[in-house]
Every structure is written in structure tokens, then in C-alpha cells.
N, C-alpha and C positions, 0 to 999 in steps of 0.2 A: 522647158523654158517658158512655154506658153502658160503653164500653170502658175509660175512665179509672177509673170506679168499680170495675169488676171487677178490673182490674190492680192498683189501689191496695189493694183488699181481699186479693187473693192475695199481694201483697208483704208486707203487714202480718201476714198469717198465718205467713209464713216457713216453709212446710212442709219445705224442704230444710235449714233451720237455717244457711244460709250468709250471712245478713245480720247486720250488727252491730246492736246495740240502737239506735244513732243512725239507721241506715238504716230500721229498722222504725218508728221514731218519724216519720221523714220520710214513709214510706208511709202511715202513719195520718193524717198531716196532709193528704196529697194526697187520700186517700179522704174525709176529713171535709170538706175544702174543696169537693170535687166534689159531695158530698151537699148541702152548704149551697147551692151554686150551683143545683143541680137544684131544690131546695125554693124558692129565690128565683124561678126561672123559673116554677115552678108557681104561686106566690103571685101573680106579675104576671099570669099568664093568668087566675087566679081573679078578680083585681081588674077585669080588662077584661070579664069576664063579668058582674060586679056592676054596672059602669058601664053596660053595655048593657042591663041589666034582665033578663038571662036566668037570674040566680041570686039567691037571697035570702041575707042574712047572719044567722047564729046566733052570738050572742056567748057566750063561755065563758071560764072561768078558765084561765090558762096558768101552769105550774110553771116557776120560774126557777132551780131548782137546777142547778148546773153551768154556768150561762150564761157566767160570767166565763171559765172554763177553755175552753169551746167557742169563744168569740169570740177569746180571747187566743192560742190554740194556733198558728194560721197566722202571726200577726204576731210571735210570740215566736221563730219559726224564722228569719225574715228578718234581724233584726239580727245574729244569730250568724254568718250566712254572710258578712257584711261586716266581721267582726272587732269588732262592737259588742256590748255586753252589755245585755240587756233587764232592766229592774227592775220 
């Protein structure tokens, strides 16, 4: 998982300048999806700790700014690869 995140970040940085803007966008999507997956795994592990009684829960407010873009980025790429247009 860490290798995917590091490679995705390096590709999205495009230090050699040899990637097209579309390839950089794909690399950002890979990195973002990998980060989301890592966070999901972490959340599942946290939930298992809560269920076992080894951790307490502290409720707090969550900012939803940019949530639609973050969630929509991976799925917006998929239809374009099959010749479909995402709206």
C-alpha cells in the first residue's frame, strides 16, 4: 500500500515533466484512492478496537468542504475510459 501511495505521489509531482496533464490527473486519482483505502482500513481497525472496548469514542465536527470532488474523482475517471461521459 505504501508503495502505491509513494509511486502515485511521485507520478503526480511529475518531476521530469514527461507526463501529460491527463496522466498526472490519473496519478493523482491513484494516490487519492490509495489514501482513501488506507484511511478506510484504519477506520475499520479503529471500529474493531471500539467494539472490543479498548478505545473510547470522542465525537467531533467534520468539515465536508470538497467532499463531492473527493468522492467523485475516482468514479469520474472510469466512465471516460470506456467511452462514456460522466455528468
